[in-house]
Structure formats: C-alpha cells, structure tokens
PQR file of N, CA, C, O and H, with PARSE charges and radii, in Angstrom:
ATOM      1  N   UNK A   1      -3.954  50.194 -12.323 -0.4000 1.5000
ATOM      2  CA  UNK A   1      -3.904  50.833 -13.615 -0.0000 2.0000
ATOM      3  C   UNK A   1      -5.325  51.200 -14.063  0.5500 1.7000
ATOM      4  O   UNK A   1      -5.556  52.271 -14.623 -0.5500 1.4000
ATOM      5  N   UNK A   2      -6.251  50.307 -13.810 -0.4000 1.5000
ATOM      6  CA  UNK A   2      -7.635  50.607 -14.175 -0.0000 2.0000
ATOM      7  C   UNK A   2      -8.197  51.757 -13.344  0.5500 1.7000
ATOM      8  O   UNK A   2      -8.972  52.573 -13.843 -0.5500 1.4000
ATOM      9  H   UNK A   2      -6.063  49.436 -13.356  0.4000 1.0000
ATOM     10  N   UNK A   3      -7.805  51.814 -12.083 -0.4000 1.5000
ATOM     11  CA  UNK A   3      -8.255  52.902 -11.220 -0.0000 2.0000
ATOM     12  C   UNK A   3      -7.769  54.250 -11.751  0.5500 1.7000
ATOM     13  O   UNK A   3      -8.525  55.220 -11.789 -0.5500 1.4000
ATOM     14  H   UNK A   3      -7.176  51.150 -11.677  0.4000 1.0000
ATOM     15  N   UNK A   4      -6.505  54.300 -12.157 -0.4000 1.5000
ATOM     16  CA  UNK A   4      -5.942  55.534 -12.706 -0.0000 2.0000
ATOM     17  C   UNK A   4      -6.644  55.917 -13.997  0.5500 1.7000
ATOM     18  O   UNK A   4      -6.905  57.097 -14.235 -0.5500 1.4000
ATOM     19  H   UNK A   4      -5.890  53.511 -12.126  0.4000 1.0000
ATOM     20  N   UNK A   5      -6.953  54.931 -14.833 -0.4000 1.5000
ATOM     21  CA  UNK A   5      -7.677  55.188 -16.074 -0.0000 2.0000
ATOM     22  C   UNK A   5      -9.053  55.789 -15.786  0.5500 1.7000
ATOM     23  O   UNK A   5      -9.477  56.733 -16.453 -0.5500 1.4000
ATOM     24  H   UNK A   5      -6.741  53.973 -14.639  0.4000 1.0000
ATOM     25  N   UNK A   6      -9.742  55.237 -14.793 -0.4000 1.5000
ATOM     26  CA  UNK A   6     -11.060  55.767 -14.447 -0.0000 2.0000
ATOM     27  C   UNK A   6     -10.979  57.199 -13.931  0.5500 1.7000
ATOM     28  O   UNK A   6     -11.849  58.014 -14.240 -0.5500 1.4000
ATOM     29  H   UNK A   6      -9.398  54.470 -14.251  0.4000 1.0000
ATOM     30  N   UNK A   7      -9.960  57.514 -13.158 -0.4000 1.5000
ATOM     31  CA  UNK A   7      -9.771  58.885 -12.674 -0.0000 2.0000
ATOM     32  C   UNK A   7      -9.554  59.829 -13.845  0.5500 1.7000
ATOM     33  O   UNK A   7     -10.136  60.913 -13.884 -0.5500 1.4000
ATOM     34  H   UNK A   7      -9.254  56.852 -12.907  0.4000 1.0000
ATOM     35  N   UNK A   8      -8.718  59.425 -14.805 -0.4000 1.5000
ATOM     36  CA  UNK A   8      -8.476  60.271 -15.981 -0.0000 2.0000
ATOM     37  C   UNK A   8      -9.747  60.464 -16.800  0.5500 1.7000
ATOM     38  O   UNK A   8     -10.008  61.555 -17.305 -0.5500 1.4000
ATOM     39  H   UNK A   8      -8.246  58.544 -14.773  0.4000 1.0000
ATOM     40  N   UNK A   9     -10.530  59.405 -16.927 -0.4000 1.5000
ATOM     41  CA  UNK A   9     -11.773  59.499 -17.691 -0.0000 2.0000
ATOM     42  C   UNK A   9     -12.754  60.448 -17.012  0.5500 1.7000
ATOM     43  O   UNK A   9     -13.376  61.274 -17.680 -0.5500 1.4000
ATOM     44  H   UNK A   9     -10.317  58.519 -16.517  0.4000 1.0000
ATOM     45  N   UNK A  10     -12.899  60.343 -15.711 -0.4000 1.5000
ATOM     46  CA  UNK A  10     -13.783  61.240 -14.970 -0.0000 2.0000
ATOM     47  C   UNK A  10     -13.300  62.688 -15.044  0.5500 1.7000
ATOM     48  O   UNK A  10     -14.105  63.609 -15.182 -0.5500 1.4000
ATOM     49  H   UNK A  10     -12.394  59.672 -15.168  0.4000 1.0000
ATOM     50  N   UNK A  11     -11.993  62.884 -14.952 -0.4000 1.5000
ATOM     51  CA  UNK A  11     -11.454  64.239 -15.056 -0.0000 2.0000
ATOM     52  C   UNK A  11     -11.749  64.833 -16.423  0.5500 1.7000
ATOM     53  O   UNK A  11     -12.087  66.012 -16.527 -0.5500 1.4000
ATOM     54  H   UNK A  11     -11.339  62.135 -14.840  0.4000 1.0000
ATOM     55  N   UNK A  12     -11.625  64.031 -17.469 -0.4000 1.5000
ATOM     56  CA  UNK A  12     -11.916  64.510 -18.816 -0.0000 2.0000
ATOM     57  C   UNK A  12     -13.375  64.881 -18.997  0.5500 1.7000
ATOM     58  O   UNK A  12     -13.692  65.819 -19.728 -0.5500 1.4000
ATOM     59  H   UNK A  12     -11.350  63.073 -17.384  0.4000 1.0000
ATOM     60  N   UNK A  13     -14.264  64.155 -18.340 -0.4000 1.5000
ATOM     61  CA  UNK A  13     -15.698  64.431 -18.461 -0.0000 2.0000
ATOM     62  C   UNK A  13     -16.085  65.688 -17.691  0.5500 1.7000
ATOM     63  O   UNK A  13     -16.897  66.479 -18.173 -0.5500 1.4000
ATOM     64  H   UNK A  13     -14.006  63.393 -17.746  0.4000 1.0000
ATOM     65  N   UNK A  14     -15.522  65.885 -16.511 -0.4000 1.5000
ATOM     66  CA  UNK A  14     -15.958  66.951 -15.617 -0.0000 2.0000
ATOM     67  C   UNK A  14     -15.266  68.292 -15.829  0.5500 1.7000
ATOM     68  O   UNK A  14     -15.699  69.299 -15.268 -0.5500 1.4000
ATOM     69  H   UNK A  14     -14.863  65.243 -16.120  0.4000 1.0000
ATOM     70  N   UNK A  15     -14.219  68.327 -16.610 -0.4000 1.5000
ATOM     71  CA  UNK A  15     -13.517  69.593 -16.852 -0.0000 2.0000
ATOM     72  C   UNK A  15     -14.200  70.349 -17.994  0.5500 1.7000
ATOM     73  O   UNK A  15     -14.995  69.773 -18.736 -0.5500 1.4000
ATOM     74  H   UNK A  15     -13.867  67.509 -17.066  0.4000 1.0000
ATOM     75  N   UNK A  16     -13.889  71.634 -18.130 -0.4000 1.5000
ATOM     76  CA  UNK A  16     -14.466  72.410 -19.235 -0.0000 2.0000
ATOM     77  C   UNK A  16     -14.152  71.783 -20.593  0.5500 1.7000
ATOM     78  O   UNK A  16     -13.186  71.033 -20.733 -0.5500 1.4000
ATOM     79  H   UNK A  16     -13.244  72.102 -17.527  0.4000 1.0000
ATOM     80  N   UNK A  17     -14.972  72.097 -21.579 -0.4000 1.5000
ATOM     81  CA  UNK A  17     -14.912  71.458 -22.897 -0.0000 2.0000
ATOM     82  C   UNK A  17     -13.532  71.506 -23.558  0.5500 1.7000
ATOM     83  O   UNK A  17     -13.135  70.527 -24.189 -0.5500 1.4000
ATOM     84  H   UNK A  17     -15.757  72.707 -21.465  0.4000 1.0000
ATOM     85  N   UNK A  18     -12.807  72.584 -23.437 -0.4000 1.5000
ATOM     86  CA  UNK A  18     -11.525  72.702 -24.128 -0.0000 2.0000
ATOM     87  C   UNK A  18     -10.386  72.005 -23.374  0.5500 1.7000
ATOM     88  O   UNK A  18      -9.424  71.556 -23.996 -0.5500 1.4000
ATOM     89  H   UNK A  18     -13.130  73.379 -22.923  0.4000 1.0000
ATOM     90  N   UNK A  19     -10.481  71.911 -22.075 -0.4000 1.5000
ATOM     91  CA  UNK A  19      -9.396  71.364 -21.266 -0.0000 2.0000
ATOM     92  C   UNK A  19      -9.548  69.857 -21.061  0.5500 1.7000
ATOM     93  O   UNK A  19      -8.545  69.149 -20.980 -0.5500 1.4000
ATOM     94  H   UNK A  19     -11.263  72.276 -21.569  0.4000 1.0000
ATOM     95  N   UNK A  20     -10.769  69.358 -20.977 -0.4000 1.5000
ATOM     96  CA  UNK A  20     -11.029  67.956 -20.681 -0.0000 2.0000
ATOM     97  C   UNK A  20     -10.326  66.966 -21.603  0.5500 1.7000
ATOM     98  O   UNK A  20      -9.624  66.080 -21.117 -0.5500 1.4000
ATOM     99  H   UNK A  20     -11.584  69.933 -21.044  0.4000 1.0000
ATOM    100  N   UNK A  21     -10.494  67.090 -22.926 -0.4000 1.5000
ATOM    101  CA  UNK A  21      -9.815  66.146 -23.820 -0.0000 2.0000
ATOM    102  C   UNK A  21      -8.293  66.223 -23.731  0.5500 1.7000
ATOM    103  O   UNK A  21      -7.615  65.203 -23.853 -0.5500 1.4000
ATOM    104  H   UNK A  21     -11.064  67.810 -23.321  0.4000 1.0000
ATOM    105  N   UNK A  22      -7.757  67.405 -23.523 -0.4000 1.5000
ATOM    106  CA  UNK A  22      -6.302  67.551 -23.407 -0.0000 2.0000
ATOM    107  C   UNK A  22      -5.784  66.834 -22.167  0.5500 1.7000
ATOM    108  O   UNK A  22      -4.741  66.181 -22.218 -0.5500 1.4000
ATOM    109  H   UNK A  22      -8.307  68.234 -23.424  0.4000 1.0000
ATOM    110  N   UNK A  23      -6.500  66.950 -21.059 -0.4000 1.5000
ATOM    111  CA  UNK A  23      -6.102  66.270 -19.829 -0.0000 2.0000
ATOM    112  C   UNK A  23      -6.149  64.760 -20.028  0.5500 1.7000
ATOM    113  O   UNK A  23      -5.257  64.047 -19.571 -0.5500 1.4000
ATOM    114  H   UNK A  23      -7.347  67.480 -21.018  0.4000 1.0000
ATOM    115  N   UNK A  24      -7.179  64.271 -20.704 -0.4000 1.5000
ATOM    116  CA  UNK A  24      -7.296  62.834 -20.947 -0.0000 2.0000
ATOM    117  C   UNK A  24      -6.164  62.311 -21.815  0.5500 1.7000
ATOM    118  O   UNK A  24      -5.609  61.250 -21.529 -0.5500 1.4000
ATOM    119  H   UNK A  24      -7.904  64.850 -21.075  0.4000 1.0000
ATOM    120  N   UNK A  25      -5.815  63.029 -22.861 -0.4000 1.5000
ATOM    121  CA  UNK A  25      -4.757  62.583 -23.772 -0.0000 2.0000
ATOM    122  C   UNK A  25      -3.399  62.596 -23.075  0.5500 1.7000
ATOM    123  O   UNK A  25      -2.646  61.626 -23.153 -0.5500 1.4000
ATOM    124  H   UNK A  25      -6.265  63.891 -23.094  0.4000 1.0000
ATOM    125  N   UNK A  26      -3.096  63.685 -22.402 -0.4000 1.5000
ATOM    126  CA  UNK A  26      -1.809  63.784 -21.705 -0.0000 2.0000
ATOM    127  C   UNK A  26      -1.730  62.734 -20.592  0.5500 1.7000
ATOM    128  O   UNK A  26      -0.687  62.106 -20.410 -0.5500 1.4000
ATOM    129  H   UNK A  26      -3.709  64.474 -22.339  0.4000 1.0000
ATOM    130  N   UNK A  27      -2.798  62.543 -19.866 -0.4000 1.5000
ATOM    131  CA  UNK A  27      -2.818  61.534 -18.814 -0.0000 2.0000
ATOM    132  C   UNK A  27      -2.617  60.133 -19.353  0.5500 1.7000
ATOM    133  O   UNK A  27      -1.902  59.334 -18.748 -0.5500 1.4000
ATOM    134  H   UNK A  27      -3.646  63.053 -20.015  0.4000 1.0000
ATOM    135  N   UNK A  28      -3.239  59.820 -20.487 -0.4000 1.5000
ATOM    136  CA  UNK A  28      -3.057  58.501 -21.092 -0.0000 2.0000
ATOM    137  C   UNK A  28      -1.615  58.298 -21.554  0.5500 1.7000
ATOM    138  O   UNK A  28      -1.071  57.203 -21.413 -0.5500 1.4000
ATOM    139  H   UNK A  28      -3.820  60.469 -20.978  0.4000 1.0000
ATOM    140  N   UNK A  29      -0.995  59.334 -22.101 -0.4000 1.5000
ATOM    141  CA  UNK A  29       0.405  59.222 -22.514 -0.0000 2.0000
ATOM    142  C   UNK A  29       1.323  58.991 -21.322  0.5500 1.7000
ATOM    143  O   UNK A  29       2.236  58.167 -21.387 -0.5500 1.4000
ATOM    144  H   UNK A  29      -1.437  60.223 -22.215  0.4000 1.0000
ATOM    145  N   UNK A  30       1.085  59.709 -20.244 -0.4000 1.5000
ATOM    146  CA  UNK A  30       1.905  59.541 -19.043 -0.0000 2.0000
ATOM    147  C   UNK A  30       1.698  58.150 -18.450  0.5500 1.7000
ATOM    148  O   UNK A  30       2.662  57.494 -18.056 -0.5500 1.4000
ATOM    149  H   UNK A  30       0.344  60.378 -20.192  0.4000 1.0000
ATOM    150  N   UNK A  31       0.465  57.704 -18.385 -0.4000 1.5000
ATOM    151  CA  UNK A  31       0.161  56.375 -17.854 -0.0000 2.0000
ATOM    152  C   UNK A  31       0.800  55.287 -18.705  0.5500 1.7000
ATOM    153  O   UNK A  31       1.365  54.335 -18.166 -0.5500 1.4000
ATOM    154  H   UNK A  31      -0.319  58.237 -18.704  0.4000 1.0000
ATOM    155  N   UNK A  32       0.721  55.411 -20.016 -0.4000 1.5000
ATOM    156  CA  UNK A  32       1.334  54.426 -20.905 -0.0000 2.0000
ATOM    157  C   UNK A  32       2.841  54.399 -20.779  0.5500 1.7000
ATOM    158  O   UNK A  32       3.441  53.325 -20.732 -0.5500 1.4000
ATOM    159  H   UNK A  32       0.262  56.184 -20.454  0.4000 1.0000
ATOM    160  N   UNK A  33       3.450  55.545 -20.726 -0.4000 1.5000
ATOM    161  CA  UNK A  33       4.911  55.611 -20.603 -0.0000 2.0000
ATOM    162  C   UNK A  33       5.380  55.018 -19.285  0.5500 1.7000
ATOM    163  O   UNK A  33       6.381  54.302 -19.251 -0.5500 1.4000
ATOM    164  H   UNK A  33       2.962  56.418 -20.765  0.4000 1.0000
ATOM    165  N   UNK A  34       4.679  55.301 -18.213 -0.4000 1.5000
ATOM    166  CA  UNK A  34       5.085  54.750 -16.923 -0.0000 2.0000
ATOM    167  C   UNK A  34       4.874  53.239 -16.875  0.5500 1.7000
ATOM    168  O   UNK A  34       5.648  52.537 -16.225 -0.5500 1.4000
ATOM    169  H   UNK A  34       3.866  55.882 -18.241  0.4000 1.0000
ATOM    170  N   UNK A  35       3.848  52.724 -17.545 -0.4000 1.5000
ATOM    171  CA  UNK A  35       3.639  51.278 -17.594 -0.0000 2.0000
ATOM    172  C   UNK A  35       4.758  50.588 -18.367  0.5500 1.7000
ATOM    173  O   UNK A  35       5.197  49.505 -17.979 -0.5500 1.4000
ATOM    174  H   UNK A  35       3.219  53.295 -18.074  0.4000 1.0000
ATOM    175  N   UNK A  36       5.225  51.199 -19.456 -0.4000 1.5000
ATOM    176  CA  UNK A  36       6.324  50.626 -20.224 -0.0000 2.0000
ATOM    177  C   UNK A  36       7.606  50.661 -19.410  0.5500 1.7000
ATOM    178  O   UNK A  36       8.339  49.673 -19.379 -0.5500 1.4000
ATOM    179  H   UNK A  36       4.869  52.078 -19.771  0.4000 1.0000
ATOM    180  N   UNK A  37       7.893  51.778 -18.750 -0.4000 1.5000
ATOM    181  CA  UNK A  37       9.107  51.885 -17.962 -0.0000 2.0000
ATOM    182  C   UNK A  37       9.108  50.934 -16.771  0.5500 1.7000
ATOM    183  O   UNK A  37      10.166  50.455 -16.363 -0.5500 1.4000
ATOM    184  H   UNK A  37       7.297  52.581 -18.776  0.4000 1.0000
ATOM    185  N   UNK A  38       7.940  50.657 -16.212 -0.4000 1.5000
ATOM    186  CA  UNK A  38       7.846  49.741 -15.079 -0.0000 2.0000
ATOM    187  C   UNK A  38       7.920  48.278 -15.520  0.5500 1.7000
ATOM    188  O   UNK A  38       8.073  47.384 -14.688 -0.5500 1.4000
ATOM    189  H   UNK A  38       7.080  51.046 -16.543  0.4000 1.0000
ATOM    190  N   UNK A  39       7.813  48.038 -16.817 -0.4000 1.5000
ATOM    191  CA  UNK A  39       7.894  46.681 -17.329 -0.0000 2.0000
ATOM    192  C   UNK A  39       6.565  45.936 -17.285  0.5500 1.7000
ATOM    193  O   UNK A  39       6.543  44.716 -17.448 -0.5500 1.4000
ATOM    194  H   UNK A  39       7.689  48.764 -17.493  0.4000 1.0000
ATOM    195  N   UNK A  40       5.476  46.631 -17.073 -0.4000 1.5000
ATOM    196  CA  UNK A  40       4.168  45.985 -17.049 -0.0000 2.0000
ATOM    197  C   UNK A  40       3.699  45.603 -18.448  0.5500 1.7000
ATOM    198  O   UNK A  40       3.017  44.594 -18.628 -0.5500 1.4000
ATOM    199  H   UNK A  40       5.494  47.622 -16.941  0.4000 1.0000
ATOM    200  N   UNK A  41       4.061  46.401 -19.423 -0.4000 1.5000
ATOM    201  CA  UNK A  41       3.743  46.133 -20.826 -0.0000 2.0000
ATOM    202  C   UNK A  41       4.991  46.368 -21.652  0.5500 1.7000
ATOM    203  O   UNK A  41       5.961  46.950 -21.166 -0.5500 1.4000
ATOM    204  H   UNK A  41       4.616  47.220 -19.278  0.4000 1.0000
ATOM    205  N   UNK A  42       4.973  45.919 -22.893 -0.4000 1.5000
ATOM    206  CA  UNK A  42       6.134  46.140 -23.756 -0.0000 2.0000
ATOM    207  C   UNK A  42       5.709  47.003 -24.947  0.5500 1.7000
ATOM    208  O   UNK A  42       4.525  47.132 -25.256 -0.5500 1.4000
ATOM    209  H   UNK A  42       4.186  45.446 -23.287  0.4000 1.0000
ATOM    210  N   UNK A  43       6.695  47.579 -25.591 -0.4000 1.5000
ATOM    211  CA  UNK A  43       6.415  48.389 -26.781 -0.0000 2.0000
ATOM    212  C   UNK A  43       6.182  47.490 -27.978  0.5500 1.7000
ATOM    213  O   UNK A  43       6.424  46.285 -27.912 -0.5500 1.4000
ATOM    214  H   UNK A  43       7.657  47.475 -25.340  0.4000 1.0000
ATOM    215  N   UNK A  44       5.715  48.065 -29.064 -0.4000 1.5000
ATOM    216  CA  UNK A  44       5.457  47.279 -30.270 -0.0000 2.0000
ATOM    217  C   UNK A  44       6.726  46.846 -30.957  0.5500 1.7000
ATOM    218  O   UNK A  44       6.751  45.798 -31.603 -0.5500 1.4000
ATOM    219  H   UNK A  44       5.518  49.044 -29.118  0.4000 1.0000
ATOM    220  N   UNK A  45       7.786  47.630 -30.833 -0.4000 1.5000
ATOM    221  CA  UNK A  45       9.034  47.290 -31.518 -0.0000 2.0000
ATOM    222  C   UNK A  45       9.991  46.688 -30.583  0.5500 1.7000
ATOM    223  O   UNK A  45      11.102  46.335 -30.980 -0.5500 1.4000
ATOM    224  H   UNK A  45       7.765  48.481 -30.308  0.4000 1.0000
TER
END
C-alpha cells in the first residue's frame, strides 16, 4: 500500500501542473476504496 502511495505521489509531482493534482486525488480515492473492499481498513460508519 505504501509502494502504491509513493507511485501516486511521484506521478503527481512529475505530471504537468493541471493534471498532477487530479491524478493524485483520483488515485488516492481508488486506493482507499480498494483497501476498504479488501477489508484492510474499515469505514468511519
């Protein structure tokens, strides 16, 4: 999970200014959703 986070962070830094933050946000949402579905973490509610 940390490896995937680092890849997303590097992608956000190295992409053009307008696309980088969007890739980071979407990637974090996908990573979080997959972690919840896999049962690695739980939701707040």
